Backbone bond lengths (Angstrom), bond angles and torsions (degrees), N, CA, C in turn:
res aa  C-N    CA-C-N  psi(-1)  N-CA   C-N-CA  omega(-1)  CA-C   N-CA-C  phi
1 X - - - 1.446 - - 1.519 109.68 -
2 X 1.311 116.35 158.90 1.457 119.45 177.37 1.519 108.75 -72.71
3 X 1.324 116.46 130.38 1.450 119.94 -177.81 1.519 110.15 -74.66
4 X 1.315 116.80 118.70 1.452 120.85 175.12 1.522 110.71 -79.97
5 X 1.314 115.68 -18.54 1.468 121.19 177.10 1.499 107.35 -151.12
6 X 1.310 116.26 150.79 1.462 121.19 -177.30 1.504 108.06 -109.25
7 X 1.317 115.27 123.45 1.456 118.82 -175.52 1.513 112.37 -107.96
8 X 1.321 116.27 -44.73 1.461 119.72 -173.19 1.516 111.92 -73.78
9 X 1.318 115.96 145.53 1.468 121.53 171.52 1.519 107.59 -73.39
10 X 1.351 119.28 124.93 1.464 119.37 179.27 1.515 110.64 -58.64
11 X 1.325 115.69 124.53 1.455 119.08 -172.25 1.530 113.13 -74.65
12 X 1.297 118.42 -20.52 1.464 119.00 178.98 1.527 111.48 -77.67
13 X 1.312 116.66 -9.45 1.468 119.75 175.36 1.527 107.17 -139.27
14 X 1.313 115.40 64.78 1.459 120.97 -173.01 1.523 111.18 -49.97
15 X 1.302 115.07 126.17 1.455 121.81 -176.19 1.523 108.99 -89.33
16 X 1.303 116.87 115.99 1.457 120.78 -177.94 1.528 111.82 -102.33
17 X 1.333 117.92 17.52 1.458 119.91 -176.49 1.524 112.24 -58.99
18 X 1.333 116.01 -30.12 1.464 118.81 -179.00 1.522 112.95 -66.54
19 X 1.335 117.31 -8.70 1.464 119.44 178.10 1.523 112.89 -103.09
20 X 1.329 117.02 4.09 1.461 118.60 -174.52 1.523 112.08 -62.12
21 X 1.335 116.05 -29.34 1.454 118.55 -178.26 1.524 112.40 -78.60
22 X 1.315 116.33 -9.78 1.462 119.79 -178.07 1.519 110.62 -81.07
23 X 1.302 115.02 166.51 1.462 121.80 176.47 1.521 108.53 -71.05
24 X 1.313 117.56 114.41 1.452 121.25 -174.04 1.510 113.37 -69.22
25 X 1.325 116.68 -12.04 1.465 119.38 177.84 1.532 111.82 -94.25
26 X 1.340 115.41 -2.57 1.467 118.23 -176.49 1.510 110.93 -71.16
27 X 1.310 115.06 149.53 1.460 120.08 -178.13 1.525 113.36 -61.56
28 X 1.342 120.79 -43.95 1.468 119.38 179.80 1.521 113.17 -58.86
29 X 1.325 116.92 -40.52 1.455 119.30 179.11 1.522 110.89 -64.11
30 X 1.304 117.17 -42.54 1.462 121.12 177.60 1.528 110.48 -59.59
31 X 1.317 116.09 -42.04 1.466 120.40 179.31 1.521 111.61 -66.06
32 X 1.319 116.25 -39.33 1.464 119.93 178.56 1.528 110.64 -64.22
33 X 1.326 116.24 -43.65 1.464 119.20 179.75 1.529 110.54 -63.20
34 X 1.328 116.52 -39.40 1.464 119.91 177.60 1.530 110.72 -67.42
35 X 1.327 116.46 -37.83 1.472 120.47 178.71 1.524 110.44 -64.30
36 X 1.330 116.86 -43.30 1.469 120.01 179.44 1.522 110.65 -63.51
37 X 1.344 116.49 -41.07 1.465 120.27 178.55 1.525 110.80 -64.80
38 X 1.324 116.54 -40.68 1.465 120.51 178.90 1.527 110.34 -63.96
39 X 1.333 116.53 -41.15 1.465 119.89 179.51 1.527 110.73 -62.76
40 X 1.324 115.79 -44.98 1.465 118.97 -179.25 1.519 111.77 -64.82
41 X 1.320 117.04 -23.89 1.463 121.42 178.24 1.532 112.46 -88.14
42 X 1.317 116.33 1.55 1.457 120.32 179.53 1.516 113.99 86.13
43 X 1.332 117.32 7.13 1.469 121.31 -179.43 1.526 108.55 -93.55
44 X 1.321 115.94 71.98 1.451 120.58 -171.14 1.527 112.38 -68.50
45 X 1.314 116.51 -39.03 1.460 119.25 178.54 1.508 112.03 -61.31
46 X 1.324 115.87 -44.04 1.467 120.57 178.63 1.523 110.53 -64.33
47 X 1.343 116.36 -39.52 1.465 120.42 179.94 1.526 111.00 -60.53
48 X 1.327 116.69 -43.26 1.465 119.89 -179.89 1.534 111.53 -67.22
49 X 1.329 117.07 -38.05 1.467 120.03 177.79 1.527 110.99 -63.23
50 X 1.328 116.11 -41.31 1.463 120.13 178.81 1.529 110.74 -66.51
51 X 1.335 117.07 -40.30 1.460 120.63 178.31 1.529 110.27 -63.51
52 X 1.320 116.82 -39.91 1.461 120.67 178.41 1.535 110.27 -64.20
53 X 1.323 117.68 -39.09 1.463 120.63 177.47 1.530 110.52 -64.32
54 X 1.338 116.48 -38.76 1.464 119.87 179.04 1.524 110.53 -63.44
55 X 1.321 116.45 -42.13 1.463 121.33 179.47 1.532 110.66 -64.02
56 X 1.320 116.65 -42.50 1.466 120.11 179.35 1.523 111.46 -66.26
57 X 1.338 116.18 -32.40 1.464 119.47 179.87 1.524 111.91 -70.78
58 X 1.337 116.62 -29.70 1.466 120.47 -177.94 1.528 108.31 -144.26
59 X 1.328 118.40 72.19 1.463 122.50 -170.76 1.518 115.26 -66.85
60 X 1.321 118.03 -16.70 1.454 120.33 -178.95 1.527 112.88 -96.96
61 X 1.327 116.89 11.08 1.462 121.31 178.13 1.527 109.01 -94.75
62 X 1.331 119.20 106.89 1.462 120.87 -176.34 1.524 113.41 -63.15
63 X 1.337 116.51 -27.36 1.456 119.36 -177.68 1.525 111.59 -68.80
64 X 1.295 117.16 -29.55 1.461 120.22 177.60 1.529 110.73 -71.29
65 X 1.312 117.61 -39.25 1.466 121.00 175.93 1.529 110.28 -66.06
66 X 1.325 115.61 -37.42 1.473 120.74 177.94 1.529 110.15 -61.73
67 X 1.311 115.40 -46.13 1.470 120.91 178.44 1.530 110.58 -59.60
68 X 1.316 116.27 -44.64 1.458 120.72 178.65 1.530 110.48 -62.41
69 X 1.319 116.08 -38.95 1.456 119.63 177.04 1.517 112.45 -61.63
70 X 1.329 116.21 -39.51 1.463 120.03 177.60 1.524 111.28 -61.66
71 X 1.322 116.42 -43.03 1.463 120.13 179.49 1.527 111.11 -63.04
72 X 1.319 117.17 -44.43 1.462 119.77 177.96 1.530 110.89 -62.06
73 X 1.322 116.41 -42.73 1.462 120.03 -179.50 1.526 111.24 -62.00
74 X 1.332 116.09 -42.98 1.463 120.32 179.90 1.522 111.62 -62.84
75 X 1.332 117.04 -26.93 1.461 122.15 178.14 1.532 112.34 -92.39
76 X 1.323 115.53 8.64 1.467 122.22 -179.94 1.526 112.16 61.24
77 X 1.310 114.98 30.62 1.462 121.40 174.96 1.540 106.50 -98.49
78 X 1.325 114.49 75.78 1.454 119.34 -165.35 1.523 113.31 -71.77
79 X 1.306 118.56 -37.24 1.458 119.71 178.03 1.526 110.98 -65.07
80 X 1.331 116.26 -40.55 1.462 120.18 177.77 1.522 111.00 -66.19
81 X 1.323 116.27 -39.24 1.466 120.00 177.61 1.527 110.39 -62.89
82 X 1.326 116.84 -44.66 1.469 120.19 179.59 1.521 110.72 -61.22
83 X 1.324 116.82 -39.11 1.465 120.31 178.84 1.528 110.99 -63.72
84 X 1.331 116.79 -40.38 1.473 120.23 178.84 1.529 110.24 -65.45
85 X 1.321 117.70 -42.32 1.465 120.70 179.52 1.530 111.13 -67.47
86 X 1.326 116.72 -33.36 1.466 119.59 176.24 1.526 110.18 -63.47
87 X 1.328 117.36 -38.58 1.467 120.68 176.90 1.525 110.37 -63.47
88 X 1.328 116.67 -38.90 1.473 119.66 175.98 1.526 109.88 -56.78
89 X 1.319 116.34 -50.45 1.462 120.92 -176.82 1.526 111.55 -64.20
90 X 1.321 116.73 -36.73 1.465 119.83 179.51 1.522 112.01 -65.63
91 X 1.339 116.23 -23.38 1.464 120.87 179.42 1.533 112.68 -86.23
92 X 1.348 116.28 0.11 1.465 122.35 176.84 1.533 111.48 49.65
93 X 1.348 116.59 71.18 1.465 120.68 -170.72 1.530 115.72 -79.24
94 X 1.302 119.14 -3.02 1.460 120.96 -173.87 1.514 110.25 110.37
95 X 1.329 117.47 155.21 1.461 121.94 -169.41 1.523 113.64 -58.65
96 X 1.343 117.27 -45.23 1.459 119.19 -176.38 1.510 112.32 -63.21
97 X 1.320 116.91 -51.34 1.453 120.52 -179.31 1.526 111.15 -68.91
98 X 1.316 117.16 -32.94 1.463 120.46 178.04 1.529 109.95 -62.14
99 X 1.326 117.43 -45.22 1.464 120.75 179.43 1.522 111.12 -63.36
100 X 1.327 116.14 -45.78 1.457 120.02 179.35 1.529 111.32 -59.91
101 X 1.317 115.98 -38.80 1.458 119.87 -179.01 1.524 111.07 -68.65
102 X 1.319 117.94 -35.32 1.467 120.12 174.48 1.529 110.60 -61.54
103 X 1.329 116.54 -40.41 1.472 119.11 178.27 1.528 110.47 -63.87
104 X 1.317 116.18 -47.01 1.467 120.08 -179.61 1.531 110.72 -61.90
105 X 1.321 116.83 -45.17 1.460 118.83 -178.92 1.524 110.85 -68.42
106 X 1.336 117.09 -34.88 1.455 119.58 176.31 1.517 112.07 -59.64
107 X 1.327 115.72 -40.34 1.468 119.22 179.42 1.519 111.57 -67.80
108 X 1.334 117.66 -42.59 1.466 117.98 -178.79 1.526 110.69 -72.52
109 X 1.326 117.61 -31.21 1.466 119.02 173.54 1.528 110.20 -61.39
110 X 1.333 116.90 -44.22 1.465 119.16 178.14 1.525 110.11 -59.95
111 X 1.314 116.77 -45.85 1.465 120.55 -177.68 1.527 111.89 -65.29
112 X 1.327 116.09 -23.42 1.464 121.01 175.18 1.529 111.51 -89.54
113 X 1.334 116.55 9.07 1.473 123.58 179.81 1.530 112.10 64.33
114 X 1.329 116.39 29.08 1.466 121.42 174.64 1.533 107.04 -103.85
115 X 1.311 114.51 82.77 1.457 120.83 -165.77 1.527 112.40 -71.49
116 X 1.324 117.08 -48.39 1.465 119.30 -178.55 1.522 110.92 -61.55
117 X 1.328 116.33 -39.69 1.462 119.50 177.64 1.525 111.27 -62.43
118 X 1.337 116.75 -37.44 1.469 119.33 179.24 1.531 110.41 -63.37
119 X 1.314 116.86 -40.45 1.468 120.05 -179.38 1.527 110.67 -64.86
120 X 1.321 117.54 -41.54 1.467 120.56 178.64 1.522 110.36 -58.00
121 X 1.329 116.94 -43.18 1.467 119.75 179.64 1.521 112.06 -70.79
122 X 1.326 117.35 -41.77 1.468 119.12 177.76 1.534 110.17 -61.31
123 X 1.335 116.41 -39.76 1.468 119.99 177.02 1.529 110.59 -60.12
124 X 1.338 116.36 -42.44 1.463 119.84 -179.53 1.528 110.70 -64.48
125 X 1.328 116.78 -41.82 1.462 119.97 177.39 1.525 110.90 -60.45
126 X 1.335 116.08 -44.86 1.464 119.97 -176.35 1.527 112.62 -74.01
127 X 1.319 117.53 -25.62 1.459 119.75 173.56 1.523 109.58 -63.09
128 X 1.329 116.08 -37.55 1.467 120.63 178.84 1.524 112.28 -81.01
129 X 1.329 116.55 -23.14 1.469 121.52 -176.73 1.526 109.49 -133.74
130 X 1.331 118.73 66.05 1.469 120.65 -174.41 1.519 114.11 -61.23
131 X 1.325 116.61 -23.68 1.465 119.47 178.89 1.527 112.50 -67.26
132 X 1.335 116.92 -16.56 1.467 120.65 -179.63 1.529 112.57 -87.12
133 X 1.327 117.08 -5.92 1.466 119.37 -175.30 1.529 113.41 -53.00
134 X 1.333 120.86 -48.08 1.465 118.61 -177.98 1.527 113.71 -63.73
135 X 1.308 117.13 -22.51 1.463 121.33 -177.70 1.528 112.89 -85.24
136 X 1.324 117.15 -9.87 1.461 119.93 -166.24 1.529 112.08 -89.72
137 X 1.338 115.91 69.61 1.458 120.24 177.78 1.526 112.34 -66.09
138 X 1.333 116.97 -24.43 1.471 119.09 179.35 1.524 111.48 -60.35
139 X 1.336 116.48 -40.49 1.459 118.61 177.87 1.524 110.33 -64.54
140 X 1.338 116.90 -36.28 1.460 119.41 177.50 1.518 112.11 -60.10
141 X 1.329 117.06 -41.68 1.460 120.66 178.35 1.524 110.26 -65.76
142 X 1.331 117.00 -41.63 1.463 119.54 176.45 1.529 110.93 -60.88
143 X 1.327 117.28 -39.52 1.460 120.05 177.52 1.534 110.93 -57.77
144 X 1.330 116.96 -40.42 1.467 119.74 179.78 1.523 110.12 -59.31
145 X 1.316 117.11 -48.26 1.461 120.29 -176.73 1.529 112.63 -74.01
146 X 1.324 117.28 -17.13 1.463 121.20 175.43 1.525 111.74 -90.67
147 X 1.337 116.98 3.71 1.475 122.48 -177.81 1.529 111.82 63.36
148 X 1.316 117.47 25.94 1.467 121.51 174.67 1.527 107.93 -99.59
149 X 1.321 115.18 70.86 1.459 120.47 -165.88 1.526 113.07 -71.85
150 X 1.340 117.99 -36.63 1.465 119.43 178.44 1.530 110.27 -63.39
151 X 1.326 116.48 -46.46 1.467 119.34 176.90 1.522 110.23 -61.09
152 X 1.331 116.48 -34.16 1.457 120.63 -179.59 1.512 112.33 -65.48
153 X 1.342 117.35 -53.37 1.467 116.69 -176.08 1.522 111.44 -68.71
154 X 1.351 116.98 -28.72 1.459 118.57 175.37 1.531 111.42 -68.02
155 X 1.342 117.09 -37.19 1.472 120.44 176.33 1.520 110.54 -61.88
156 X 1.320 117.28 -43.55 1.466 119.99 -178.86 1.523 112.05 -71.76
157 X 1.308 117.97 -27.81 1.463 119.90 173.38 1.524 110.32 -65.49
158 X 1.318 116.84 -40.29 1.475 119.45 177.44 1.526 110.57 -69.10
159 X 1.324 116.09 -37.05 1.463 118.75 179.74 1.524 111.50 -65.61
160 X 1.315 116.88 -31.73 1.455 120.48 -179.42 1.523 111.70 -59.13
161 X 1.323 116.34 -30.74 1.468 121.16 -178.94 1.523 111.28 -64.22
162 X 1.338 116.77 -33.47 1.467 120.28 -176.15 1.524 112.41 -104.83
163 X 1.322 118.02 -4.71 1.472 121.34 -177.64 1.529 107.33 -148.37
164 X 1.326 115.32 78.89 1.468 120.57 -163.66 1.522 115.32 -86.03
165 X 1.340 119.14 -8.69 1.466 118.93 -176.12 1.526 111.89 -121.75
166 X 1.319 115.84 36.38 1.468 121.45 -176.27 1.527 109.27 -110.49
167 X 1.329 116.36 109.80 1.456 121.12 179.43 1.530 111.08 -59.37
168 X 1.319 116.59 -37.22 1.464 118.78 -177.54 1.520 111.74 -60.93
169 X 1.322 117.59 -37.36 1.458 119.50 177.10 1.521 110.52 -62.40
170 X 1.330 116.79 -42.84 1.462 120.47 178.35 1.520 111.26 -62.44
171 X 1.321 116.59 -39.20 1.465 120.61 -178.55 1.528 111.10 -68.25
172 X 1.329 117.79 -44.92 1.460 119.12 -179.47 1.520 111.16 -68.30
173 X 1.326 117.53 -33.05 1.469 120.56 172.48 1.525 109.68 -62.09
174 X 1.327 116.27 -44.76 1.468 121.78 177.18 1.528 110.76 -57.26
175 X 1.337 116.29 -47.35 1.464 120.68 -176.43 1.525 111.70 -61.87
176 X 1.332 116.63 -45.08 1.458 119.70 179.26 1.523 111.29 -66.53
177 X 1.327 116.51 -41.43 1.460 120.23 -179.26 1.526 110.71 -67.01
178 X 1.334 116.39 -38.77 1.459 120.08 178.84 1.520 111.22 -61.21
179 X 1.337 116.91 -39.44 1.454 120.15 -179.60 1.538 111.12 -75.17
180 X 1.317 116.52 -28.63 1.468 120.14 -178.87 1.522 112.65 -84.06
181 X 1.347 116.64 -39.10 1.470 119.35 -170.94 1.525 114.10 -131.49
182 X 1.330 117.53 1.14 1.446 119.87 178.04 1.519 112.68 104.56
183 X 1.324 115.08 152.64 1.464 119.78 -173.70 1.528 112.06 -68.81
184 X 1.323 118.18 -31.12 1.463 120.12 178.91 1.520 110.81 -64.33
185 X 1.330 116.70 -42.66 1.457 120.90 177.35 1.530 110.45 -63.93
186 X 1.338 116.47 -39.21 1.457 120.39 179.62 1.526 110.97 -63.97
187 X 1.327 117.16 -40.04 1.467 120.32 177.94 1.520 111.13 -64.05
188 X 1.330 116.70 -41.04 1.460 120.53 -179.81 1.525 111.29 -62.79
189 X 1.331 115.55 -34.32 1.460 119.86 -173.51 1.530 112.85 -108.30
190 X 1.338 116.01 21.20 1.464 118.94 175.28 1.524 109.28 -58.08
191 X 1.321 116.47 123.82 1.468 121.35 -177.96 1.527 109.53 -64.95
192 X 1.336 118.42 124.15 1.466 119.90 178.30 1.526 111.00 -69.12
193 X 1.316 115.98 138.66 1.465 121.73 -179.18 1.525 109.12 -130.13
194 X 1.314 115.30 136.37 1.460 121.49 175.12 1.526 107.65 -132.04
195 X 1.338 116.10 130.32 1.453 118.58 169.31 1.509 117.39 95.08
196 X 1.330 118.66 12.55 1.460 118.99 172.38 1.528 107.07 -77.77
197 X 1.329 116.48 105.83 1.459 120.97 -173.08 1.506 115.19 -82.27
198 X 1.311 118.38 -1.40 1.459 121.15 -178.41 1.525 110.55 -77.32
199 X 1.290 116.40 121.16 1.465 121.30 178.44 1.523 108.44 -79.25
200 X 1.354 118.17 132.69 1.480 130.57 6.00 1.524 112.27 -107.58
201 X 1.344 118.96 41.20 1.457 120.54 -167.00 1.527 114.01 -64.70
202 X 1.319 119.00 -36.59 1.468 118.62 178.69 1.531 110.92 -67.32
203 X 1.334 116.26 -32.06 1.467 119.33 175.92 1.536 109.87 -69.84
204 X 1.333 116.36 -35.70 1.465 120.44 174.47 1.528 110.12 -61.26
205 X 1.315 116.58 -43.73 1.468 120.75 178.52 1.522 110.40 -60.14
206 X 1.324 116.48 -43.47 1.467 120.14 178.32 1.526 110.78 -61.95
207 X 1.324 117.24 -37.56 1.464 121.03 178.35 1.520 110.82 -60.80
208 X 1.315 116.54 -48.21 1.467 119.21 -179.09 1.528 111.24 -68.12
209 X 1.311 116.77 -23.05 1.461 120.14 176.59 1.510 114.03 -87.64
210 X 1.334 116.51 3.07 1.464 120.58 178.79 1.503 114.54 79.05
211 X 1.350 117.08 18.74 1.464 120.92 -176.20 1.519 112.97 -116.54
212 X 1.318 117.27 12.29 1.458 121.15 177.49 1.514 108.19 -148.56
213 X 1.328 115.32 -176.53 1.463 121.40 -177.88 1.532 109.06 -134.14
214 X 1.328 117.22 161.08 1.467 118.90 175.32 1.524 112.47 -57.52
215 X 1.305 116.71 -36.71 1.473 120.50 -179.97 1.523 110.84 -62.38
216 X 1.324 116.47 -39.09 1.465 119.92 179.34 1.530 111.64 -69.90
217 X 1.324 116.83 -35.87 1.466 120.06 177.14 1.527 109.77 -62.26
218 X 1.325 116.39 -46.46 1.469 120.04 179.99 1.528 111.43 -65.69
219 X 1.327 116.30 -40.29 1.471 119.78 179.02 1.523 110.65 -63.84
220 X 1.325 116.81 -39.29 1.468 120.01 179.07 1.522 110.47 -65.60
221 X 1.338 116.97 -38.53 1.466 120.43 179.20 1.516 111.46 -63.67
222 X 1.332 117.11 -31.68 1.464 121.19 -176.72 1.532 112.77 -96.02
223 X 1.304 118.25 -4.91 1.467 121.88 -172.65 1.518 111.95 -61.81
224 X 1.325 115.18 149.45 1.454 121.39 175.24 1.509 114.64 80.82
225 X 1.305 116.96 8.60 1.456 119.71 178.00 1.506 115.15 65.14
226 X 1.337 117.14 29.20 1.467 119.69 -179.75 1.529 109.91 -65.27
227 X 1.319 115.41 152.89 1.463 120.80 -176.88 1.525 110.17 -138.82
228 X 1.316 114.70 175.18 1.460 121.23 172.06 1.511 113.59 62.59
229 X 1.332 115.12 -140.70 1.452 121.07 -175.35 1.511 113.64 -62.85
230 X 1.329 116.57 -33.79 1.473 119.12 179.97 1.522 110.64 -66.81
231 X 1.325 116.43 -43.36 1.465 119.86 177.63 1.522 110.21 -63.16
232 X 1.329 117.06 -44.16 1.463 119.46 179.38 1.517 110.76 -59.63
233 X 1.327 117.35 -43.82 1.467 121.16 -179.07 1.528 110.76 -62.41
234 X 1.320 116.70 -45.31 1.459 119.82 -178.31 1.521 111.51 -66.83
235 X 1.318 116.88 -39.27 1.465 119.93 177.52 1.522 111.35 -70.86
236 X 1.334 116.91 -33.84 1.466 118.84 176.87 1.524 110.08 -57.30
237 X 1.323 116.91 -50.67 1.461 119.22 -178.76 1.524 111.58 -66.80
238 X 1.314 117.50 -36.64 1.461 120.07 175.77 1.521 110.33 -61.22
239 X 1.312 116.98 -48.74 1.466 120.91 -177.99 1.528 111.80 -65.19
240 X 1.343 117.16 -43.93 1.464 120.23 -179.97 1.524 110.86 -57.98
241 X 1.327 116.33 -48.76 1.458 118.11 -174.04 1.527 113.24 -81.43
242 X 1.314 117.32 -21.82 1.463 117.89 168.72 1.524 109.72 -67.85
243 X 1.327 116.92 -42.32 1.458 119.85 177.83 1.507 112.17 -59.48
244 X 1.316 116.52 -44.17 1.460 120.73 -179.49 1.528 110.70 -69.21
245 X 1.336 116.50 -36.32 1.474 120.42 177.36 1.520 110.70 -62.78
246 X 1.328 115.60 -44.23 1.466 118.61 178.45 1.527 110.76 -66.14
247 X 1.322 117.89 -32.19 1.461 119.59 175.17 1.524 110.57 -62.61
248 X 1.327 116.64 -43.71 1.467 120.35 178.27 1.531 111.40 -61.10
249 X 1.331 116.04 -32.17 1.465 121.01 178.78 1.524 112.79 -87.12
250 X 1.353 115.49 0.68 1.461 122.47 178.38 1.537 113.31 65.14
251 X 1.327 116.11 27.66 1.469 121.27 172.77 1.522 106.75 -99.00
252 X 1.326 116.05 88.39 1.457 120.47 -170.62 1.522 112.82 -74.71
253 X 1.310 117.55 -26.41 1.464 119.91 178.32 1.527 110.44 -64.57
254 X 1.318 116.74 -47.64 1.465 119.53 178.78 1.530 111.42 -74.21
255 X 1.324 116.83 -31.16 1.473 118.40 172.74 1.520 109.59 -56.42
256 X 1.320 115.99 -49.93 1.462 120.15 -177.20 1.523 111.40 -61.05
257 X 1.326 117.01 -39.12 1.467 121.01 -179.16 1.525 110.95 -59.66
258 X 1.325 116.33 -49.75 1.471 119.25 -173.13 1.531 112.49 -80.39
259 X 1.324 117.72 -34.33 1.467 119.26 175.35 1.519 109.60 -63.34
260 X 1.328 117.91 -40.00 1.469 121.20 178.84 1.519 110.83 -61.72
261 X 1.327 117.57 -41.23 1.464 120.86 179.10 1.527 111.00 -64.19
262 X 1.327 116.78 -40.88 1.464 120.16 178.46 1.524 110.82 -68.90
263 X 1.319 116.97 -43.67 1.466 120.52 -177.45 1.519 112.53 -66.02
264 X 1.330 116.40 -26.13 1.469 120.11 -178.91 1.526 112.10 -63.01
265 X 1.327 117.58 -26.14 1.469 121.43 -179.61 1.523 110.85 -116.07
266 X 1.328 116.61 23.18 1.470 121.48 -173.42 1.514 113.19 -57.57
267 X 1.333 117.38 -36.62 1.461 120.18 -174.31 1.524 113.08 -62.58
268 X 1.320 117.13 -17.32 1.463 120.86 -176.80 1.526 113.50 -94.49
269 X 1.348 117.73 2.57 1.461 118.10 -167.71 1.527 114.15 -133.97
270 X 1.318 115.50 36.92 1.449 120.97 169.56 1.519 114.11 56.66
271 X 1.327 115.28 -147.19 1.461 120.09 -174.57 1.523 111.69 -63.64
272 X 1.333 117.68 -35.71 1.465 118.90 179.83 1.523 110.57 -70.93
273 X 1.330 117.55 -27.07 1.456 119.48 170.34 1.516 110.45 -63.06
274 X 1.335 115.93 -41.24 1.459 119.57 176.39 1.526 110.87 -62.93
275 X 1.321 116.99 -37.09 1.469 120.31 177.51 1.529 110.09 -59.93
276 X 1.325 116.92 -45.22 1.466 120.11 179.04 1.527 110.73 -61.28
277 X 1.315 116.56 -44.68 1.462 120.29 -178.43 1.528 111.20 -66.54
278 X 1.336 117.36 -43.45 1.457 121.20 178.96 1.525 110.32 -64.35
279 X 1.324 116.81 -39.11 1.470 120.63 177.29 1.527 109.58 -58.10
280 X 1.324 115.98 -42.88 1.463 120.07 178.47 1.524 111.20 -65.76
281 X 1.312 117.06 -44.64 1.472 121.06 -178.43 1.527 110.37 -61.64
282 X 1.320 117.06 -48.23 1.463 120.27 -175.96 1.523 112.43 -65.94
283 X 1.331 116.29 -27.97 1.464 120.21 -179.46 1.525 113.05 -102.85
284 X 1.353 115.15 10.58 1.471 121.77 176.82 1.538 111.79 54.71
285 X 1.333 114.86 43.69 1.457 121.63 177.74 1.525 107.97 -93.14
286 X 1.317 118.82 120.73 1.484 120.04 178.12 1.521 110.78 -60.15
287 X 1.330 115.69 136.42 1.464 120.87 -179.87 1.517 108.80 -104.15
288 X 1.318 118.38 116.82 1.470 119.84 179.13 1.525 111.10 -72.84
289 X 1.313 116.68 159.44 1.444 120.43 175.05 1.514 109.39 -73.63
290 X 1.328 115.92 136.23 1.467 120.38 179.37 1.502 109.88 -67.50
291 X 1.332 115.91 144.12 1.462 120.79 176.84 1.511 109.51 -71.70
292 X 1.342 116.18 138.25 1.463 120.47 178.86 1.528 110.19 -79.61
């Protein structure tokens, strides 16, 4: 989905501002700076070793565990990241950092297919930051996978207020409503969307509204002779939402086909890539290796 707000620190430019108040000559800070430099150079193993040394040097510093959690998350080591964030919380770092850590751990729990745990953390984050509730589409997606469909469609209704031209929000609202009240009701209440310029999202919206076909969605994704990363991105979204559409129609064979295609390239597509991969994991759909 389109991010209405950016929460995570971009890992390719690790932000060390949270350490500015620390003694810059201290060994943990030096190790953190070296770890960040190693990560940016692609030396991920070395970066994690340096982060571990920093934590051992100052084990009661929650910010060092937080940093280590970020490194694990960036390497898709989600269980390790969750463990690091749990250590942060156990150290009682203060309300602001505690809330942020719940958000971070909620995301890695979701990526590890631990759906209920993700909701508990998202709830904790939103309890501390209630103004963010309408923006929190991630919790809505977790609600879908937790079979909490009423909470899901209500979350997406609130999100619509702050993100009005996002086809994905309309689709996830449809999915939750279909499971709660039936597909006919979901079709009647499909949220109208105008102006989502991402190809092939408007064609996806038409599909869920009964005004298009899977063939047209795929053709739109491939239109114009696009190639490379752009073609992969457009096909990823086509495959993901075709898979979910077939799930709503209870055609599990075709669901599995398209979810597998989307999950095969999940690493290239941010949080929604993780959604495709988690969807495959939870439904025991084999994920093929992506073509090089």
